[in-house]
N, CA, C and O atoms as a DFTB+ gen file, in Angstrom:
412 C
 N C O
     1  1      95.049     115.674     185.560
     2  2      95.405     116.760     184.672
     3  2      96.524     116.261     183.754
     4  3      97.453     115.589     184.202
     5  1      96.422     116.600     182.457
     6  2      97.433     116.218     181.481
     7  2      98.090     117.468     180.928
     8  3      97.413     118.426     180.555
     9  1      99.420     117.451     180.878
    10  2     100.178     118.567     180.318
    11  2     101.238     118.017     179.389
    12  3     101.630     116.854     179.488
    13  1     101.694     118.857     178.494
    14  2     102.798     118.508     177.611
    15  2     103.993     119.358     178.000
    16  3     103.873     120.565     178.208
    17  1     105.144     118.715     178.094
    18  2     106.371     119.425     178.433
    19  2     107.474     118.981     177.486
    20  3     107.550     117.811     177.109
    21  1     108.314     119.907     177.111
    22  2     109.487     119.582     176.318
    23  2     110.646     119.409     177.271
    24  3     110.877     120.255     178.135
    25  1     111.377     118.318     177.120
    26  2     112.508     118.040     177.991
    27  2     113.728     117.708     177.152
    28  3     113.612     117.315     175.992
    29  1     114.890     117.869     177.749
    30  2     116.162     117.503     177.128
    31  2     116.738     116.364     177.940
    32  3     116.803     116.449     179.167
    33  1     117.162     115.290     177.272
    34  2     117.769     114.152     177.952
    35  2     119.263     114.182     177.707
    36  3     119.706     114.081     176.563
    37  1     120.052     114.322     178.778
    38  2     121.509     114.423     178.640
    39  2     122.206     113.066     178.728
    40  3     123.434     113.002     178.792
    41  1     121.439     111.996     178.730
    42  2     122.004     110.666     178.850
    43  2     121.736     110.058     180.210
    44  3     121.835     108.844     180.386
    45  1     121.391     110.913     181.183
    46  2     121.091     110.444     182.532
    47  2     119.819     111.049     183.106
    48  3     119.043     110.368     183.777
    49  1     119.612     112.335     182.834
    50  2     118.518     113.068     183.478
    51  2     117.666     113.763     182.434
    52  3     118.189     114.325     181.472
    53  1     116.347     113.729     182.622
    54  2     115.435     114.516     181.789
    55  2     115.362     115.916     182.375
    56  3     115.041     116.083     183.551
    57  1     115.661     116.930     181.557
    58  2     115.654     118.314     182.035
    59  2     114.543     119.074     181.319
    60  3     114.602     119.238     180.100
    61  1     113.522     119.545     182.057
    62  2     112.435     120.291     181.418
    63  2     112.917     121.643     180.906
    64  3     113.796     122.267     181.501
    65  1     112.328     122.093     179.786
    66  2     112.709     123.391     179.218
    67  2     112.060     124.543     179.976
    68  3     112.458     125.695     179.804
    69  1     111.068     124.249     180.808
    70  2     110.436     125.271     181.640
    71  2     109.958     124.592     182.926
    72  3     109.815     123.370     182.970
    73  1     109.711     125.383     183.967
    74  2     109.267     124.783     185.233
    75  2     107.977     123.976     185.050
    76  3     107.091     124.373     184.293
    77  1     107.883     122.851     185.742
    78  2     106.730     121.964     185.594
    79  2     105.716     122.091     186.721
    80  3     104.593     121.606     186.579
    81  1     106.064     122.715     187.819
    82  2     105.151     122.879     188.950
    83  2     104.582     121.531     189.392
    84  3     103.366     121.354     189.472
    85  1     105.475     120.589     189.676
    86  2     105.084     119.265     190.141
    87  2     105.333     119.146     191.639
    88  3     106.180     119.841     192.201
    89  1     104.589     118.263     192.268
    90  2     104.771     118.018     193.697
    91  2     105.965     117.091     193.898
    92  3     106.085     116.093     193.187
    93  1     106.853     117.392     194.847
    94  2     107.998     116.513     195.099
    95  2     107.554     115.187     195.714
    96  3     106.485     115.090     196.318
    97  1     108.392     114.181     195.548
    98  2     108.170     112.854     196.144
    99  2     106.847     112.232     195.699
   100  3     106.161     111.581     196.487
   101  1     106.505     112.437     194.454
   102  2     105.279     111.878     193.897
   103  2     105.606     111.280     192.538
   104  3     106.420     111.835     191.800
   105  1     104.991     110.167     192.201
   106  2     105.230     109.524     190.906
   107  2     104.367     110.167     189.826
   108  3     103.234     110.577     190.076
   109  1     104.924     110.245     188.627
   110  2     104.213     110.769     187.467
   111  2     104.425     109.821     186.301
   112  3     105.479     109.194     186.195
   113  1     103.441     109.710     185.428
   114  2     103.551     108.922     184.207
   115  2     104.012     109.859     183.100
   116  3     103.465     110.949     182.932
   117  1     105.020     109.430     182.347
   118  2     105.575     110.264     181.282
   119  2     105.459     109.520     179.957
   120  3     105.838     108.352     179.865
   121  1     104.945     110.181     178.943
   122  2     104.946     109.630     177.588
   123  2     106.125     110.239     176.848
   124  3     106.348     111.449     176.903
   125  1     106.868     109.403     176.165
   126  2     108.061     109.860     175.461
   127  2     107.779     109.893     173.963
   128  3     107.265     108.930     173.394
   129  1     108.121     111.004     173.337
   130  2     108.000     111.153     171.889
   131  2     109.175     111.957     171.379
   132  3     109.585     112.932     172.008
   133  1     109.716     111.556     170.246
   134  2     110.861     112.263     169.679
   135  2     110.432     113.548     168.994
   136  3     109.404     113.602     168.320
   137  1     111.238     114.573     169.180
   138  2     111.141     115.770     168.357
   139  2     112.200     115.616     167.297
   140  3     113.002     114.683     167.349
   141  1     112.218     116.513     166.337
   142  2     113.269     116.461     165.332
   143  2     114.608     116.528     166.042
   144  3     114.809     117.395     166.893
   145  1     115.532     115.629     165.711
   146  2     116.831     115.661     166.368
   147  2     117.603     116.922     166.009
   148  3     117.347     117.553     164.984
   149  1     118.547     117.277     166.866
   150  2     119.408     118.421     166.572
   151  2     120.264     118.109     165.357
   152  3     120.679     116.964     165.175
   153  1     120.539     119.111     164.518
   154  2     121.473     118.889     163.420
   155  2     122.817     118.418     163.983
   156  3     123.178     118.752     165.111
   157  1     123.544     117.646     163.191
   158  2     124.801     117.057     163.651
   159  2     125.759     118.099     164.199
   160  3     126.470     117.831     165.167
   161  1     125.793     119.294     163.595
   162  2     126.739     120.310     164.069
   163  2     126.314     120.933     165.392
   164  3     127.101     121.653     166.008
   165  1     125.088     120.674     165.844
   166  2     124.635     121.219     167.127
   167  2     124.594     120.178     168.241
   168  3     124.504     120.538     169.414
   169  1     124.656     118.905     167.897
   170  2     124.556     117.870     168.930
   171  2     125.592     118.048     170.024
   172  3     125.282     117.906     171.207
   173  1     126.823     118.360     169.637
   174  2     127.888     118.501     170.630
   175  2     127.739     119.755     171.479
   176  3     128.317     119.835     172.563
   177  1     126.980     120.728     171.011
   178  2     126.850     121.976     171.744
   179  2     125.548     122.071     172.534
   180  3     125.297     123.086     173.183
   181  1     124.716     121.029     172.491
   182  2     123.415     121.111     173.160
   183  2     123.557     121.385     174.656
   184  3     122.773     122.152     175.215
   185  1     124.537     120.776     175.310
   186  2     124.748     121.017     176.738
   187  2     125.189     122.465     176.965
   188  3     124.775     123.099     177.936
   189  1     126.025     122.981     176.072
   190  2     126.468     124.365     176.188
   191  2     125.301     125.328     175.990
   192  3     125.229     126.360     176.656
   193  1     124.398     125.000     175.087
   194  2     123.228     125.843     174.852
   195  2     122.366     125.893     176.108
   196  3     121.918     126.965     176.515
   197  1     122.133     124.736     176.720
   198  2     121.344     124.709     177.960
   199  2     122.031     125.497     179.062
   200  3     121.373     126.242     179.789
   201  1     123.338     125.345     179.199
   202  2     124.084     126.060     180.233
   203  2     124.012     127.571     179.997
   204  3     123.852     128.343     180.942
   205  1     124.129     127.985     178.739
   206  2     124.063     129.414     178.425
   207  2     122.669     129.962     178.705
   208  3     122.531     131.089     179.181
   209  1     121.641     129.179     178.414
   210  2     120.277     129.631     178.669
   211  2     120.022     129.772     180.163
   212  3     119.352     130.708     180.599
   213  1     120.553     128.849     180.938
   214  2     120.331     128.876     182.381
   215  2     121.211     129.900     183.093
   216  3     120.860     130.371     184.174
   217  1     122.350     130.247     182.497
   218  2     123.289     131.189     183.108
   219  2     123.736     132.207     182.066
   220  3     124.866     132.137     181.583
   221  1     122.874     133.143     181.715
   222  2     123.222     134.090     180.649
   223  2     124.357     135.019     181.047
   224  3     124.621     135.237     182.230
   225  1     125.006     135.549     180.056
   226  2     126.058     136.533     180.278
   227  2     125.424     137.746     180.963
   228  3     124.297     138.106     180.623
   229  1     126.108     138.390     181.917
   230  2     125.535     139.535     182.627
   231  2     125.025     140.638     181.699
   232  3     124.009     141.265     181.997
   233  1     125.714     140.887     180.577
   234  2     125.237     141.915     179.654
   235  2     123.897     141.531     179.035
   236  3     123.093     142.407     178.716
   237  1     123.645     140.225     178.859
   238  2     122.360     139.782     178.329
   239  2     121.235     140.175     179.272
   240  3     120.171     140.616     178.835
   241  1     121.477     140.012     180.571
   242  2     120.459     140.387     181.544
   243  2     120.209     141.895     181.514
   244  3     119.073     142.345     181.659
   245  1     121.283     142.677     181.325
   246  2     121.121     144.132     181.246
   247  2     120.265     144.504     180.042
   248  3     119.375     145.347     180.149
   249  1     120.531     143.874     178.886
   250  2     119.733     144.162     177.689
   251  2     118.289     143.720     177.878
   252  3     117.365     144.392     177.421
   253  1     118.093     142.589     178.553
   254  2     116.735     142.099     178.788
   255  2     115.961     143.073     179.663
   256  3     114.781     143.323     179.417
   257  1     116.612     143.626     180.682
   258  2     115.951     144.592     181.556
   259  2     115.667     145.893     180.820
   260  3     114.659     146.554     181.073
   261  1     116.560     146.255     179.911
   262  2     116.396     147.487     179.152
   263  2     115.158     147.416     178.272
   264  3     114.421     148.397     178.165
   265  1     114.919     146.279     177.646
   266  2     113.766     146.113     176.780
   267  2     114.114     146.370     175.326
   268  3     115.086     147.057     175.010
   269  1     113.297     145.804     174.448
   270  2     113.578     145.854     173.018
   271  2     113.591     147.275     172.473
   272  3     114.522     147.659     171.765
   273  1     112.577     148.049     172.792
   274  2     112.487     149.401     172.234
   275  2     113.709     150.242     172.586
   276  3     114.264     150.924     171.725
   277  1     114.128     150.195     173.845
   278  2     115.310     150.957     174.252
   279  2     116.570     150.427     173.573
   280  3     117.444     151.198     173.176
   281  1     116.654     149.103     173.444
   282  2     117.799     148.513     172.758
   283  2     117.842     148.983     171.305
   284  3     118.896     149.374     170.803
   285  1     116.688     148.943     170.635
   286  2     116.627     149.310     169.222
   287  2     116.978     150.780     169.005
   288  3     117.577     151.128     167.988
   289  1     116.613     151.643     169.949
   290  2     116.923     153.068     169.769
   291  2     118.418     153.346     169.900
   292  3     118.887     154.402     169.476
   293  1     119.173     152.409     170.481
   294  2     120.608     152.600     170.610
   295  2     121.387     152.127     169.378
   296  3     122.596     152.336     169.287
   297  1     120.688     151.490     168.432
   298  2     121.350     151.054     167.202
   299  2     121.553     152.256     166.285
   300  3     120.794     153.224     166.346
   301  1     122.581     152.192     165.433
   302  2     122.738     153.270     164.449
   303  2     121.487     153.361     163.582
   304  3     120.936     152.334     163.183
   305  1     121.042     154.553     163.293
   306  2     119.792     154.795     162.563
   307  2     119.666     153.938     161.303
   308  3     118.622     153.331     161.062
   309  1     120.727     153.890     160.507
   310  2     120.641     153.182     159.226
   311  2     120.550     151.667     159.370
   312  3     120.130     150.991     158.431
   313  1     120.930     151.117     160.519
   314  2     120.931     149.672     160.684
   315  2     119.625     149.107     161.233
   316  3     119.362     147.916     161.066
   317  1     118.816     149.910     161.869
   318  2     117.637     149.405     162.564
   319  2     116.714     148.641     161.628
   320  3     116.322     147.516     161.939
   321  1     116.358     149.225     160.489
   322  2     115.404     148.565     159.606
   323  2     115.972     147.296     158.992
   324  3     115.217     146.399     158.616
   325  1     117.293     147.209     158.887
   326  2     117.903     146.010     158.317
   327  2     118.045     144.891     159.344
   328  3     118.077     143.717     158.976
   329  1     118.129     145.237     160.612
   330  2     118.377     144.239     161.645
   331  2     117.117     143.696     162.307
   332  3     117.049     142.506     162.616
   333  1     116.126     144.540     162.530
   334  2     114.947     144.103     163.278
   335  2     113.672     144.678     162.676
   336  3     113.660     145.754     162.079
   337  1     112.608     143.919     162.858
   338  2     111.277     144.430     162.560
   339  2     110.653     144.728     163.915
   340  3     110.393     143.815     164.700
   341  1     110.417     145.982     164.184
   342  2     110.020     146.419     165.525
   343  2     108.773     145.718     166.060
   344  3     108.643     145.555     167.273
   345  1     107.861     145.303     165.197
   346  2     106.610     144.717     165.689
   347  2     106.498     143.230     165.380
   348  3     105.417     142.656     165.515
   349  1     107.583     142.601     164.973
   350  2     107.562     141.162     164.694
   351  2     107.976     140.399     165.945
   352  3     108.615     140.958     166.836
   353  1     107.621     139.150     166.007
   354  2     108.078     138.297     167.094
   355  2     107.166     138.306     168.304
   356  3     106.053     138.830     168.267
   357  1     107.657     137.721     169.360
   358  2     106.917     137.581     170.606
   359  2     107.678     138.298     171.710
   360  3     108.889     138.126     171.847
   361  1     106.974     139.099     172.497
   362  2     107.624     139.796     173.609
   363  2     107.958     138.797     174.706
   364  3     107.120     137.987     175.104
   365  1     109.191     138.867     175.187
   366  2     109.640     137.990     176.262
   367  2     110.341     138.803     177.334
   368  3     110.746     139.944     177.113
   369  1     110.473     138.197     178.481
   370  2     111.169     138.825     179.604
   371  2     112.037     137.750     180.253
   372  3     111.629     136.595     180.370
   373  1     113.251     138.149     180.676
   374  2     114.137     137.225     181.377
   375  2     113.715     137.148     182.834
   376  3     113.595     138.175     183.501
   377  1     113.489     135.949     183.329
   378  2     113.137     135.721     184.720
   379  2     114.301     134.951     185.347
   380  3     114.527     133.790     185.006
   381  1     115.042     135.591     186.263
   382  2     116.187     134.908     186.875
   383  2     115.778     133.568     187.473
   384  3     114.769     133.463     188.172
   385  1     116.567     132.561     187.190
   386  2     116.292     131.215     187.698
   387  2     115.313     130.431     186.858
   388  3     115.166     129.224     187.054
   389  1     114.628     131.091     185.914
   390  2     113.651     130.394     185.081
   391  2     113.979     130.506     183.593
   392  3     113.686     129.583     182.834
   393  1     114.576     131.607     183.163
   394  2     114.862     131.775     181.738
   395  2     113.907     132.758     181.088
   396  3     113.251     133.545     181.770
   397  1     113.834     132.708     179.757
   398  2     112.969     133.619     179.006
   399  2     111.524     133.180     179.103
   400  3     111.225     131.995     178.955
   401  1     110.627     134.115     179.350
   402  2     109.190     133.854     179.464
   403  2     108.427     134.861     178.608
   404  3     108.781     136.038     178.550
   405  1     107.373     134.379     177.944
   406  2     106.528     135.291     177.172
   407  2     105.840     136.271     178.108
   408  3     105.480     135.930     179.234
   409  1     105.666     137.484     177.627
   410  2     104.996     138.528     178.434
   411  2     103.504     138.446     178.170
   412  3     102.733     139.222     178.735
């Protein structure tokens, strides 16, 4: 079986962006290909971005559980249309220990 996975290399370890469901203690062949590099102003924060994604602020989890529609109804009436398009984007859900997942 062949799969494609996006990983982040911190200089020592390859970190997958999502769970890979691999068997432990087994060898795998990996093909390496570059994605567009991070802009220079983000290179120094890449580790912080990964840490924030893996350990979100508690209020983020509360908003994720609340859901988009409930969140949007709490915005001031005049700001909703300027801030969000209610039917644009992809629905996601926060899964503790895994991160954001498409619904």
